[in-house]
C-alpha positions in Angstrom: 0.0 0.0 0.0 1.8 3.2 -1.1 1.6 6.6 0.7 3.4 9.8 0.8 6.8 10.0 2.6 6.3 11.1 6.2 9.5 12.9 7.3 9.8 13.6 11.0 12.0 16.1 12.7 12.2 15.0 16.3 12.8 17.7 19.0 14.4 16.6 22.2 11.3 17.7 24.1 9.3 15.0 22.3 11.5 11.9 22.1 9.0 9.4 20.7 7.7 9.3 17.1 5.4 6.4 16.5 3.5 4.8 13.6 1.2 2.3 15.2 -0.2 0.9 12.0 -0.9 1.9 8.5 -4.5 0.7 8.2 -7.7 2.8 7.7 -8.1 3.3 11.4 -5.6 6.1 11.2 -7.3 8.7 8.8 -4.7 11.3 9.7 -2.2 9.3 7.8 -4.1 9.6 4.5 -6.1 6.4 4.5 -6.8 6.6 0.9 -3.2 6.5 -0.1 -1.6 3.3 -1.6 1.9 3.1 0.1 3.4 4.4 3.3 7.0 5.4 3.9 8.7 7.1 6.8 12.1 8.6 7.4 13.2 9.1 11.0 16.5 10.0 12.3 16.7 9.5 16.1 18.7 12.2 17.9 21.3 11.5 20.5 22.4 13.6 23.4 25.8 15.3 23.1 28.6 13.2 24.5 32.0 15.0 24.4 33.9 11.7 25.3 32.4 9.2 23.0 30.0 9.5 20.1 26.6 8.0 20.8 24.8 5.8 18.2 21.3 6.0 16.9 19.2 4.9 14.0 18.2 6.7 10.8 15.1 4.8 9.7 13.1 4.2 6.6 9.8 2.2 6.5 7.7 0.8 3.7 4.6 -1.3 3.8 2.7 -3.1 1.0 -0.4 -5.0 1.9 -1.5 -8.3 0.6 -3.1 -7.7 -2.9 -6.5 -8.7 -1.5 -6.2 -6.5 1.6 -5.2 -3.2 0.0 -8.5 -1.5 0.8 -8.2 -2.4 4.5 -4.5 -1.5 4.7 -3.3 -5.0 5.5 -2.8 -6.7 8.8 0.8 -5.7 9.6 1.6 -2.9 12.1 4.8 -1.3 13.1 6.3 1.1 15.7 9.2 3.5 15.5 10.5 5.7 18.4 13.5 7.8 19.1 13.7 6.4 22.6 17.4 5.7 23.5 19.1 5.3 20.1 15.9 4.1 18.6 13.2 1.5 19.3 11.6 -0.4 16.4 8.9 -3.1 16.3 6.9 -5.0 13.7 3.7 -7.1 14.4 2.0 -9.4 11.9 -1.6 -10.1 12.5 -2.8 -13.7 12.0 -5.3 -13.7 9.1 -7.1 -16.9 10.4 -9.2 -14.7 12.7 -11.2 -13.4 9.8 -12.9 -16.8 9.6 -14.4 -15.9 13.0 -15.5 -12.5 11.8 -12.7 -10.8 13.7 -10.6 -8.1 12.1 -7.0 -9.5 12.2 -5.5 -6.0 12.0 -6.9 -4.8 15.4 -4.7 -6.9 17.6 -1.4 -5.9 16.1 -2.5 -2.3 15.9 -3.3 -2.1 19.6 -0.2 -4.1 20.4 2.0 -1.5 18.7 0.0 1.4 20.3 0.8 -0.2 23.7 4.5 -0.5 22.7 4.4 3.3 22.1 2.8 4.0 25.4 5.1 1.8 27.4 8.5 2.0 25.7 9.7 4.6 28.2 8.2 2.9 31.2 10.7 2.7 34.1 10.0 -1.0 34.6 10.7 -1.8 30.9 14.2 -0.2 31.2 15.2 -0.9 27.6 14.3 -4.6 28.0 12.4 -5.7 24.8 11.1 -8.8 26.6 9.6 -6.8 29.4 8.1 -4.4 26.8 6.4 -7.4 25.1 5.1 -8.5 28.5 3.5 -5.2 29.4 2.2 -4.4 25.9 0.6 -7.9 25.5 -1.0 -7.6 29.0 -2.4 -4.2 28.0 -3.9 -5.4 24.7 -7.6 -6.2 24.9 -8.4 -6.7 21.2 -9.3 -10.2 20.0 -6.7 -11.8 17.7 -3.1 -12.7 17.6 0.2 -11.6 16.0 3.8 -12.5 15.6 6.1 -9.7 16.8 9.7 -8.5 16.9 11.1 -5.5 18.8 14.6 -4.1 18.9 16.0 -1.3 21.2 19.3 0.4 20.5 21.2 1.7 23.5 23.3 4.7 22.8 26.4 2.7 23.5 25.6 0.6 20.5 24.1 -2.5 22.2 21.1 -3.7 20.3 18.6 -5.7 22.3 16.1 -7.9 20.4 13.2 -10.1 21.3 10.9 -11.9 18.9 7.8 -14.2 19.2 7.2 -16.0 15.9 8.6 -15.3 12.4 8.9 -11.5 12.0 12.7 -11.1 11.5 15.8 -9.0 11.7 19.1 -8.9 9.9 22.2 -6.9 10.7 24.3 -6.1 7.7 28.0 -5.1 8.1 30.4 -4.4 5.3 28.3 -6.3 2.8 27.5 -9.4 4.8 25.0 -10.6 7.3 26.5 -10.7 10.8 23.3 -11.4 12.7 20.0 -13.2 11.8 17.1 -13.5 14.3 15.8 -17.1 14.7 12.1 -17.6 13.7 9.9 -19.7 16.1 7.2 -22.1 14.9 5.1 -25.0 16.1 5.3 -26.5 12.6 5.7 -25.3 9.1 3.7 -22.1 8.5 2.4 -22.0 12.0 4.6 -19.6 13.9 4.6 -18.7 17.6 2.3 -15.8 18.3 1.0 -13.6 21.0 -2.8 -13.9 21.3 -5.9 -12.8 23.2 -6.5 -16.5 24.0 -5.6 -17.8 27.4 -3.5 -20.5 26.0 -0.9 -18.9 23.8 2.7 -17.8 23.7 3.8 -15.1 26.1 6.9 -12.9 26.6 8.5 -15.9 28.3 8.6 -17.7 24.9 10.4 -14.8 23.2 13.7 -15.4 21.6 16.1 -12.8 23.2 19.3 -11.7 21.6 21.7 -8.8 21.7 24.8 -7.6 19.8 27.0 -4.6 19.6 26.4 -2.4 16.6 28.9 0.0 15.1 28.6 3.1 13.0 27.7 2.1 9.4 25.8 -1.1 10.3 22.4 -1.5 8.8 19.5 -3.4 10.2 16.7 -4.8 8.1 13.5 -5.7 10.1 10.3 -6.9 8.7 7.3 -9.2 8.7 7.6 -12.7 7.1 6.2 -11.1 3.9 9.8 -9.9 3.4 11.8 -12.9 4.6 9.7 -15.5 2.8 10.2 -13.8 -0.5 13.7 -12.2 -0.4 17.0 -14.0 0.2 19.7 -12.5 2.3 22.0 -11.9 -0.6 19.3 -10.0 -2.4 18.9 -7.8 0.6 22.6 -7.0 0.7 22.7 -6.2 -3.1 19.6 -4.0 -2.8 21.1 -2.1 0.1 24.2 -1.5 -1.9 22.2 0.4 -4.5 20.7 3.0 -2.1 22.2 5.4 0.4 18.8 6.7 1.4 17.0 4.4 4.0 13.6 5.3 2.7 14.4 4.3 -0.8 16.1 1.2 0.4 13.0 0.1 2.4 10.8 0.8 -0.6 13.1 -1.2 -2.9 13.1 -4.2 -0.6 9.4 -4.1 -0.1 8.8 -3.8 -3.9 11.3 -6.7 -4.5 9.4 -8.9 -2.0 6.1 -8.0 -3.7 7.4 -8.9 -7.1 8.8 -12.3 -5.9 5.5 -13.0 -4.0 3.5 -12.8 -7.3 6.0 -14.9 -9.3 4.9 -18.5 -9.5 8.3 -19.5 -11.0 10.5 -17.8 -8.4 12.2 -20.4 -6.2 11.6 -18.4 -3.0 12.9 -18.9 0.5 9.3 -20.0 1.3 9.3 -22.6 -1.5 12.7 -23.9 -0.5 11.6 -24.3 3.2 8.3 -26.0 2.1 10.2 -28.5 0.1 12.6 -29.2 2.9 9.6 -29.9 5.1 8.2 -32.5 2.7 5.7 -30.2 0.9 5.8 -30.6 -2.8 3.8 -31.0 -6.0 2.3 -34.3 -7.1 4.7 -37.1 -8.2 3.5 -37.0 -11.8 4.6 -33.3 -12.1 8.0 -34.2 -10.6 8.4 -36.8 -13.5 7.9 -33.8 -15.9 10.8 -32.1 -14.1 8.8 -29.6 -12.1 9.0 -28.7 -8.5 7.2 -26.6 -6.0 8.1 -23.0 -6.6 6.7 -19.5 -6.1 6.6 -16.7 -3.6 4.2 -16.2 -0.8 1.5 -13.5 -1.1 1.4 -11.6 2.2 1.5 -8.3 3.8 5.0 -6.9 3.5 6.5 -4.5 6.1 10.2 -3.4 5.8 12.1 -1.3 8.3 15.7 -0.3 7.3 17.8 1.3 10.0 21.2 2.8 9.5 23.5 3.2 12.5 24.8 6.8 12.7 26.9 8.6 15.3 26.4 12.0 16.8 
């Protein structure tokens, strides 16, 4: 879904800039537009001894082709807290079969992330942020989620439940990949309104030290199911602007998702799990291929010093 660029200048007196979701529930963000992008450079306080690190961020979201009018079921959050706090939530579409809007749960979850990210109890711990935001979410539904908080000393703290993902790119190679969580193929861990579900205790928690010039790519599985790591690296190399990089990655994922002949990461994983075409098609030399149509959310964050 494409919308005009939203460029934010963030004063020190208002440290949090958030985008809770890009669906029609936010009419102030031009609900009739087709694609949404955001550029956000998180400020850092002056440190005469050692430069502090922060993110310069670009975001792009493209809904599933059949969900464009509704804005899709992904939501995201961007804040200038610390060196930058970022999150993506992917609503579980199966709730539509019960006449529940799958976008409401991830939207409210991201709103609660915004409200709680500076909470003293959270204290830059993404797992605690997930706990408190999940507990405060009353909408029916479920979502996979990933959150990352950058300390100004360069330590990136990450927690994910499910298959939203994150890559850290340094000098043209992947130096960190988040680990997706699933019960079985195509059934990821998820936070839910149901009593029996995953919680913050199930989150995969990671951390690593970033340096100036590193780039992170965060997104929903609509990105990682359709774009290989080497394609992300080559795409990043073509763009210095994070907004344009996020847009290019989202567009690439969208192209691959619609290509029935593309041997996507999703198709490779499916075949490795025993899912394939009928035997008679194999005799003809065919195999299971194609991307996966889905909502696509991409956040690109470049580490800068100040």
